[in-house]
Structure formats: C-alpha cells, structure tokens
C-alpha positions as CSV (number, residue, x, y, z in Angstrom):
1,M,-62.7,-45.4,-12.3
2,T,-65.9,-47.3,-11.4
3,E,-67.8,-49.3,-14.0
4,A,-70.7,-46.8,-14.0
5,K,-68.3,-43.8,-14.2
6,A,-66.5,-45.4,-17.2
7,K,-69.8,-46.2,-18.9
8,Y,-71.0,-42.6,-18.7
9,Q,-67.6,-40.9,-19.2
10,Y,-68.9,-39.2,-22.3
11,M,-71.2,-37.3,-20.1
12,D,-68.2,-35.7,-18.4
13,V,-66.9,-34.9,-21.9
14,A,-70.2,-33.2,-22.7
15,R,-70.1,-31.2,-19.5
16,G,-66.5,-30.2,-20.3
17,L,-67.4,-29.0,-23.8
18,A,-70.5,-27.1,-22.6
19,L,-68.4,-25.4,-19.8
20,L,-65.7,-24.5,-22.3
21,L,-68.3,-22.9,-24.5
22,V,-69.6,-21.0,-21.5
23,M,-66.1,-19.6,-20.8
24,I,-65.4,-18.7,-24.4
25,S,-68.7,-16.9,-24.7
26,H,-67.9,-14.9,-21.6
27,A,-64.5,-14.1,-23.0
28,H,-65.6,-13.2,-26.6
29,G,-69.0,-14.3,-27.6
30,L,-70.0,-17.2,-29.9
31,S,-72.6,-18.1,-32.5
32,S,-76.1,-18.6,-31.2
33,F,-76.1,-22.1,-32.6
34,L,-73.3,-23.1,-30.2
35,I,-74.6,-21.6,-27.0
36,F,-78.4,-21.8,-26.9
37,Y,-78.3,-25.2,-25.1
38,Y,-75.1,-25.0,-23.1
39,I,-76.7,-24.4,-19.7
40,Q,-79.7,-26.7,-20.2
41,I,-77.4,-29.6,-21.0
42,F,-76.2,-29.7,-17.4
43,F,-79.7,-30.3,-16.2
44,I,-80.4,-33.0,-18.8
45,I,-77.1,-34.8,-17.9
46,S,-77.8,-34.6,-14.2
47,G,-81.2,-36.2,-14.8
48,Y,-79.6,-38.9,-17.0
49,I,-77.1,-40.0,-14.3
50,Y,-79.7,-39.8,-11.5
51,K,-79.7,-42.8,-9.3
52,P,-83.0,-43.7,-7.6
53,G,-82.9,-45.2,-4.1
54,R,-81.5,-42.5,-1.9
55,S,-83.8,-40.8,0.6
56,Y,-84.9,-37.2,-0.2
57,G,-83.0,-35.9,2.8
58,D,-79.8,-37.7,1.8
59,N,-80.0,-36.3,-1.8
60,I,-80.5,-32.7,-0.6
61,R,-77.6,-32.9,1.9
62,R,-75.3,-34.2,-0.8
63,K,-76.3,-31.4,-3.1
64,A,-76.1,-28.7,-0.4
65,K,-72.5,-29.8,0.4
66,R,-71.6,-29.9,-3.3
67,L,-73.3,-26.7,-4.4
68,L,-74.0,-24.3,-1.6
69,V,-70.7,-24.7,0.3
70,P,-68.6,-23.8,-2.8
71,Y,-71.1,-21.1,-3.7
72,F,-70.9,-19.2,-0.5
73,G,-67.2,-20.0,0.0
74,Y,-66.0,-18.7,-3.4
75,S,-68.5,-15.8,-3.2
76,A,-66.9,-14.7,0.1
77,L,-63.4,-14.9,-1.4
78,L,-64.4,-12.8,-4.4
79,W,-66.2,-10.3,-2.3
80,C,-63.2,-9.8,-0.1
81,A,-60.9,-9.6,-3.2
82,Y,-63.0,-6.9,-4.8
83,A,-63.3,-5.0,-1.5
84,L,-59.5,-4.9,-1.3
85,I,-58.9,-4.2,-5.0
86,R,-61.2,-1.4,-6.1
87,R,-64.7,-1.1,-4.6
88,D,-66.2,1.4,-2.1
89,M,-68.5,0.0,0.6
90,G,-71.6,1.3,-1.1
91,E,-70.9,-0.9,-4.2
92,M,-69.9,-3.8,-1.9
93,K,-73.2,-3.7,-0.1
94,Q,-75.0,-4.2,-3.4
95,S,-72.6,-7.0,-4.3
96,L,-73.3,-8.7,-0.9
97,F,-77.0,-8.5,-1.5
98,G,-76.4,-10.0,-4.9
99,I,-74.6,-13.0,-3.4
100,F,-77.7,-13.8,-1.2
101,Y,-80.2,-13.0,-4.0
102,S,-78.1,-15.1,-6.4
103,R,-79.4,-13.6,-9.7
104,F,-77.3,-11.9,-12.4
105,C,-79.8,-9.0,-12.5
106,L,-83.2,-7.9,-11.1
107,Y,-85.0,-7.5,-14.4
108,K,-84.9,-9.2,-17.8
109,N,-82.3,-7.4,-19.9
110,A,-84.6,-7.4,-22.9
111,T,-87.6,-5.7,-21.1
112,H,-86.0,-3.2,-18.7
113,T,-83.8,-0.3,-19.6
114,E,-82.7,0.5,-16.0
115,N,-81.6,-2.9,-14.8
116,V,-79.9,-3.6,-11.4
117,Y,-76.9,-5.9,-11.8
118,L,-76.3,-8.0,-8.7
119,L,-73.7,-10.6,-9.5
120,D,-71.0,-8.0,-10.3
121,I,-67.9,-9.3,-8.7
122,A,-66.9,-11.8,-11.4
123,N,-69.5,-14.2,-10.0
124,G,-72.1,-13.8,-12.8
125,A,-71.9,-17.5,-13.7
126,M,-72.5,-18.7,-10.1
127,W,-76.3,-18.2,-10.3
128,Y,-76.3,-21.8,-11.8
129,L,-75.2,-23.4,-8.5
130,T,-78.2,-22.0,-6.5
131,A,-80.5,-22.6,-9.4
132,F,-79.4,-26.2,-9.7
133,F,-79.8,-26.7,-5.9
134,V,-83.4,-25.3,-5.8
135,T,-84.2,-27.4,-8.9
136,C,-83.0,-30.5,-7.1
137,L,-85.4,-29.7,-4.2
138,L,-88.3,-30.1,-6.7
139,F,-86.8,-32.9,-8.9
140,Y,-86.0,-35.3,-6.0
141,L,-89.6,-34.8,-4.8
142,I,-91.2,-35.9,-8.0
143,A,-88.6,-37.9,-9.9
144,D,-89.4,-41.4,-8.7
145,K,-93.1,-41.0,-9.2
146,C,-92.6,-39.7,-12.7
147,L,-90.2,-42.5,-13.7
148,A,-92.7,-45.1,-12.4
149,S,-95.6,-43.9,-14.6
150,A,-95.8,-42.5,-18.1
151,K,-99.1,-40.9,-17.3
152,T,-97.7,-39.1,-14.2
153,M,-94.7,-38.0,-16.3
154,A,-97.0,-36.5,-19.0
155,V,-99.3,-34.7,-16.5
156,T,-96.3,-33.4,-14.6
157,S,-94.7,-32.1,-17.8
158,V,-97.8,-30.2,-18.8
159,V,-98.1,-28.7,-15.3
160,L,-94.4,-27.7,-15.2
161,V,-94.6,-26.0,-18.6
162,A,-97.8,-24.1,-17.6
163,V,-96.2,-22.9,-14.3
164,T,-93.1,-21.9,-16.2
165,M,-95.2,-19.8,-18.6
166,A,-97.1,-18.2,-15.7
167,L,-93.9,-17.4,-13.8
168,N,-92.5,-15.7,-16.9
169,E,-95.1,-13.0,-16.5
170,L,-93.5,-11.8,-13.2
171,P,-92.0,-8.3,-13.4
172,I,-88.7,-9.3,-11.7
173,L,-86.4,-12.2,-11.7
174,L,-86.8,-14.2,-8.5
175,P,-84.0,-15.0,-6.1
176,W,-82.1,-18.3,-6.5
177,S,-83.7,-18.7,-10.0
178,M,-87.0,-20.0,-8.5
179,D,-88.9,-18.8,-11.6
180,I,-87.0,-21.2,-13.9
181,V,-87.0,-24.2,-11.5
182,P,-90.1,-25.8,-13.1
183,V,-88.6,-25.9,-16.6
184,A,-85.2,-26.9,-15.2
185,A,-86.8,-29.8,-13.3
186,L,-88.6,-30.8,-16.4
187,L,-85.2,-31.0,-18.3
188,M,-83.9,-33.2,-15.5
189,L,-87.0,-35.4,-15.7
190,V,-86.6,-35.8,-19.4
191,G,-82.9,-36.7,-18.9
192,A,-83.9,-39.4,-16.4
193,W,-86.5,-40.8,-18.8
194,M,-83.8,-40.9,-21.5
195,R,-81.6,-42.9,-19.2
196,R,-84.4,-45.3,-18.6
197,Y,-84.4,-46.2,-22.3
198,E,-80.6,-46.0,-22.6
199,F,-81.1,-43.3,-25.2
200,F,-77.4,-42.4,-25.6
201,E,-76.2,-46.0,-25.5
202,R,-78.0,-46.8,-28.7
203,K,-76.4,-46.5,-32.2
204,W,-78.2,-43.7,-34.1
205,N,-78.0,-43.7,-37.9
206,P,-76.9,-40.5,-39.8
207,L,-80.5,-39.7,-40.8
208,W,-81.7,-39.3,-37.2
209,I,-78.7,-37.1,-36.5
210,F,-79.4,-35.0,-39.6
211,V,-83.1,-34.6,-38.6
212,T,-82.1,-33.6,-35.0
213,L,-79.7,-31.0,-36.4
214,A,-82.3,-29.7,-38.8
215,V,-84.9,-29.3,-36.0
216,Y,-82.4,-27.6,-33.8
217,V,-81.2,-25.1,-36.4
218,G,-84.7,-24.4,-37.6
219,T,-86.1,-23.9,-34.1
220,V,-83.2,-21.6,-33.1
221,V,-83.8,-19.4,-36.2
222,F,-87.6,-19.4,-35.6
223,N,-87.5,-18.8,-31.9
224,G,-84.8,-16.2,-31.7
225,R,-82.6,-15.2,-28.8
226,L,-82.8,-17.1,-25.5
227,N,-80.9,-16.9,-22.2
228,M,-82.0,-19.2,-19.4
229,S,-80.2,-17.2,-16.7
230,I,-82.4,-14.2,-17.2
231,R,-85.6,-16.1,-18.0
232,E,-85.5,-15.2,-21.7
233,Y,-87.1,-18.1,-23.7
234,G,-87.4,-16.5,-27.1
235,R,-89.1,-14.0,-29.3
236,F,-92.6,-15.1,-28.3
237,D,-92.0,-14.6,-24.6
238,S,-94.0,-17.1,-22.5
239,F,-95.2,-18.9,-25.6
240,S,-91.6,-19.6,-26.5
241,V,-91.2,-22.1,-23.6
242,P,-92.1,-25.1,-25.8
243,F,-89.6,-24.0,-28.4
244,F,-87.0,-23.4,-25.7
245,L,-87.5,-27.1,-24.6
246,V,-87.1,-28.3,-28.2
247,I,-83.9,-26.3,-28.6
248,S,-82.6,-27.5,-25.2
249,L,-83.2,-31.2,-26.0
250,T,-82.0,-31.3,-29.6
251,G,-79.0,-29.1,-28.9
252,S,-78.0,-31.2,-25.9
253,T,-78.6,-34.4,-27.8
254,L,-76.3,-33.3,-30.6
255,C,-73.6,-32.2,-28.2
256,I,-73.7,-35.5,-26.2
257,W,-73.7,-37.6,-29.4
258,F,-70.6,-35.7,-30.6
259,C,-68.9,-36.1,-27.2
260,K,-69.6,-39.8,-27.2
261,W,-67.9,-40.0,-30.6
262,I,-64.7,-38.2,-29.3
263,G,-64.9,-39.6,-25.8
264,H,-61.9,-41.9,-26.1
265,T,-59.6,-39.4,-27.8
266,K,-57.1,-37.1,-26.1
267,V,-59.4,-34.2,-26.8
268,G,-62.2,-36.1,-25.1
269,S,-60.0,-36.9,-22.1
270,G,-59.1,-33.2,-21.7
271,L,-62.7,-32.2,-21.9
272,A,-63.7,-34.9,-19.4
273,Y,-61.1,-33.5,-17.0
274,I,-62.7,-30.0,-17.3
275,G,-66.2,-31.6,-16.9
276,N,-65.1,-33.2,-13.6
277,H,-64.2,-29.8,-12.2
278,T,-67.4,-27.9,-13.1
279,I,-67.8,-26.3,-9.7
280,E,-64.3,-24.6,-9.5
281,L,-64.5,-23.4,-13.1
282,M,-68.0,-22.1,-12.8
283,C,-67.1,-20.2,-9.7
284,L,-63.7,-18.8,-10.7
285,H,-63.3,-18.6,-14.5
286,M,-64.8,-15.1,-14.8
287,F,-62.4,-13.7,-12.2
288,G,-59.6,-15.4,-14.1
289,L,-60.8,-13.9,-17.4
290,E,-61.0,-10.4,-15.8
291,M,-57.6,-10.6,-14.1
292,F,-55.9,-11.7,-17.4
293,E,-57.5,-8.8,-19.3
294,V,-56.3,-6.3,-16.7
295,I,-52.7,-7.7,-16.9
296,A,-52.8,-8.0,-20.7
297,S,-54.0,-4.4,-21.1
298,H,-50.7,-3.2,-19.7
299,V,-48.8,-5.0,-22.5
300,I,-51.1,-4.9,-25.6
301,T,-54.1,-2.9,-26.8
302,V,-56.7,-5.6,-26.7
303,Q,-59.3,-3.6,-28.5
304,E,-57.1,-3.4,-31.6
305,L,-56.8,-7.1,-32.0
306,T,-58.7,-8.6,-35.0
307,G,-58.9,-11.9,-36.9
308,V,-56.4,-14.6,-36.0
309,A,-54.6,-12.4,-33.5
310,E,-57.9,-11.8,-31.6
311,W,-58.7,-15.5,-31.5
312,I,-55.2,-16.4,-30.3
313,Y,-55.7,-13.9,-27.5
314,V,-59.1,-15.4,-26.6
315,A,-57.6,-18.9,-26.5
316,V,-54.7,-17.9,-24.3
317,R,-57.0,-15.9,-22.0
318,V,-59.5,-18.8,-21.6
319,G,-56.6,-21.3,-21.2
320,A,-55.1,-19.1,-18.5
321,A,-58.4,-18.8,-16.7
322,V,-59.0,-22.6,-16.8
323,C,-55.5,-23.3,-15.5
324,G,-55.7,-20.7,-12.8
325,S,-59.1,-21.9,-11.6
326,L,-58.0,-25.6,-11.6
327,L,-54.8,-24.8,-9.7
328,F,-56.8,-22.9,-7.1
329,G,-59.3,-25.7,-6.8
330,V,-56.4,-28.2,-6.3
331,G,-55.1,-26.0,-3.5
332,V,-58.5,-25.9,-1.9
333,S,-58.8,-29.7,-2.1
334,W,-55.3,-30.0,-0.5
335,V,-56.2,-27.8,2.4
336,K,-59.5,-29.7,3.0
337,K,-57.5,-33.0,3.1
338,K,-55.0,-31.5,5.5
339,R,-57.8,-30.3,7.8
340,G,-59.5,-33.7,7.5
341,R,-56.4,-35.4,8.9
C-alpha cells in the first residue's frame, strides 16, 4: 500500500459503508437518515482524492477505461443472461435501449404515473457509472481553475446550482444523467476544496460533530424525500437543490468521520475491501440479490418473514450477493491477466 493510499484508507472504508447501505436498501429498504447521502458521498470522496497535474485527455481516458468498459461489459452479460432466462425480444429491445440511455426510468417517479423503466435487467444501479463519467468530463475541465481561486469557485458554484435548478424543470430525465451533472460536479469541487484544507485530517471536537448531525437531521426532516438517480431533490422541487447540497455534505461528513474512527478495526478493513471493489459490486449486486431471492423462494416463503428472521434473511441475501459479485470480479481480473500475458 502506497503512503497516499494508506493516508486516505478511511475513504475506502466510507465508500464500502455507503455501498453496503446501497445494497441493503435495494434488498429491504432503510431509514431515510441512512440513505439520503449515500450516492453523493462517492462524488465528494472522488473530489477529495483528486490529484491535479494530469492532462484532461489522460484523466478522461483513465475514467473511460475504469467506468465505461465495465458498464458496457457487465451490461452485455446481464442482457444475454436475461434474454436466455425469461425475456421475449420485445422486452429485450427496451432493455437494450435502456443500456444506451443509461437511466433508471424516463420520468421522475414522483411526477409521472405512467413511467417507462429502462434499466430493468438487474442493472438499475449502473446509472452511476455513466453519470460519474459525464460528471468527470465537466469536473476535469473546471477543477484546477476553481481550486486556484476562491472567487472562481464561488461564481462557479452559483452557476452550477442555477443550471441544476433549470435542468430540473425538464419533463424527462436526460440520458447518462446529464441533468444532474452540474450538481454532481459541484459536490466533487467541494470535496477537492475540503482536501485542500485537509478537512478530514483535522481533529474535530464533539460539539462540531453534534452540530453537523443536528443540521443533517433537521434538513432531512424539512426537505423530505430525495433520490439523486431520478433527479428528486426534495419537497420543494427545484428550490430544494440548496437543501439537497446541505444534506449531501453533512451526511457525507458524518459518514467519513465515523469511518475514520473505525478505519483500523477489522470492521473497517472489511468495509475498505468492499470500497475497493465498487465497480463490480455496483454492477452485479442487484443480479445477485435477485437470483438469491429466486432460489430462496423455492425453500421458504419470503413474504412471511418478520422481525429478526426477516433481517437475518436480508443479511444472508446481501452477504451472498456481495460474495458472488466479488468472486465473479476476481474471475474477470484473472481472465484479463491471462490475456495480458
């Protein structure tokens, strides 16, 4: 492990915890207080560990290889699997369109009763990969200028918020999450500014932690439901964007503080391992969850589980999905190494 990697190991822990919350919420559902920041934290962390100095082209090539190759590769595998398992070609054509459109649905769930669901082959979480790639196209274009000048950062922040609010008025969700790119890029910029002042390397007293928690809880209650993947910022629609940013920053800060505290424990090491395999788990965990449910339904009546039994089932299901996804990822890495030789 390099010195820089060791220094920011707690960021891998935070990524792992956030991803675990994503998987549990897909398997069962969780309290709003645990999930209203768990996608935004990935953008903040990416900004925090950003390294200036590389050319724009080099940065984009690296992100394309890391994000788009797995996206289209795993999408092709899932499409073929569903075509063989249970789908007719009419359904598969819509699923194929969904892969290239790369959005969970066409309209906001909250505002359209006849929605068109596009990522319907256990690839609903994969929108994040293309969203992150397109966000990087903007972030790498403006990051160094914003980091060099507080005035530029302030003006850019206002512009990005205004554009986000304007894009939120569109009747449909844009392909590759282009309509949330401005606010996602702003989260990355804030993360990069936090790194500049070594925000998470400081020791924070309990009062600041309590204040951050109070602001987070209060804003969540005030702003209501949000879901970044479908451009849902809160109960005030476009005017919820500032509150969305407050929730994103305070929730992510609390999560990262907690993960730094547990970073050197066995639990922290396990979460860091998960955080280091974000791509495989983001691409495959929903398929793993679905396959486990299909198999389990032949043995038990899942709908009748309650209380402790229900949570044991959720834990086993998520654990199986994690293990299966990681094993498949190891297999893919092994094949790549063999081909490289």
